[in-house]
N, C-alpha and C positions, 0 to 999 in steps of 0.2 A: 403571464403567459402560462399555462395548464402544462401540468405535471408530463411526465413521458407513459405513455402507457406501455405493455404487454403486450404478448400473443402469450397465451394458454388455449392448447389444444384436450379437449375431453372429450372422453369416451365409456364410463361409466355413473358410480353415481353424482359426479359436479351435474351429468345433464339432466338429472331430475331436476324442475323447476319446482321443488320443497324443502330439495338438499340443496340445490341452486341459492334458494330465499332465504334458509338459516348462515351461508356461509359471507356471501354477497350481497346478503338486504335487495336482493334482488336479483335476477337475468341482468347480467348485463351483455352490450351492446355483442352481437356473432353472427358470423357465417357459418352455411358449414362442409366439412370442407375435410377429409380422408392423411390418414396415414400412408403410403405405401414399402412394401414388402414386407408389414409386419402384422401377425395376428394375433388376438384376444381369445385371448384362458378366464371363462368366466370362475367364479370364485375359487380362483388359481391362489388368491393372496387370502394368508388367514384363514382358507376354507369359504372366506367368503365374499369377498373384496373382486372383479375383474383387475389384471395387465394383461399388456401386449407387449411382446414378443416381434427381435427379428423374427422372419422364416426362411425367408430368400427364396419364398419360392417368388418368381414371375404372373404378374394377375393378382395379386393379397394386398388386400385392403383394409385396416379397420376405418368403416367413416365414425364421425365425430363430430364436435362442436368446435368451432374457433373461439375462442374468446378475447374481446377486447377488454385488460385487465388494469388496476389502476398498479403499483407496487402495493399498496394496501389492503386491495382486494389480492394479491397475492401469496403476499401473508400470512394474510389471513385461510386463504386452499392450503400450505403449508402445513399451519395448523393438524385442518381439517384429512389432509393427506399423512399426518403425523410419521414416523421412520421406520413407516411401513412400506414410504414411496420416496422415491428424490430425483428430482430433475431435473433434464434436460432437454439442450434444443437442438429440436428435432428440421429438417426437411420434411415441409406437408407437399402434398398430391396440388396446394394453389401456387407454389414454389414458396410460400412465408414460411420463414421463420421462427415457430413458438415452441414452449415450452412444452413438455411434457410429462406426465407422471410414468416412472416404472419403481416395478418392483424391487426393494433393497437388496434382498437375498443376492439377486443376479448382478449389483454394480457390477462387480470386479470384475464379468465376463463381457459388460457392452464401455467400462470405459465411463 
């Protein structure tokens, strides 16, 4: 029986094929998706990495990739993202539930 897969929505450096190769050993299976009601801030984390924040503005969304990853690949993504980010399950435009990395400094504000 194959190991269960997780869904991970990525919107920044993990969408880069070179980074994906380093973290996952290749690009995992993916589809395009978006995170509605959020906006993306560039170079917001540590002065160089993006983050997504809820904005409450109707019609706003962050485009990205919905990766299908194993538990081990998710662990590697956690190591890559360091303690600058934490993971939270959010609903995507497609209706899927996926892990999304949010800036750790905002954790108290987003639960």
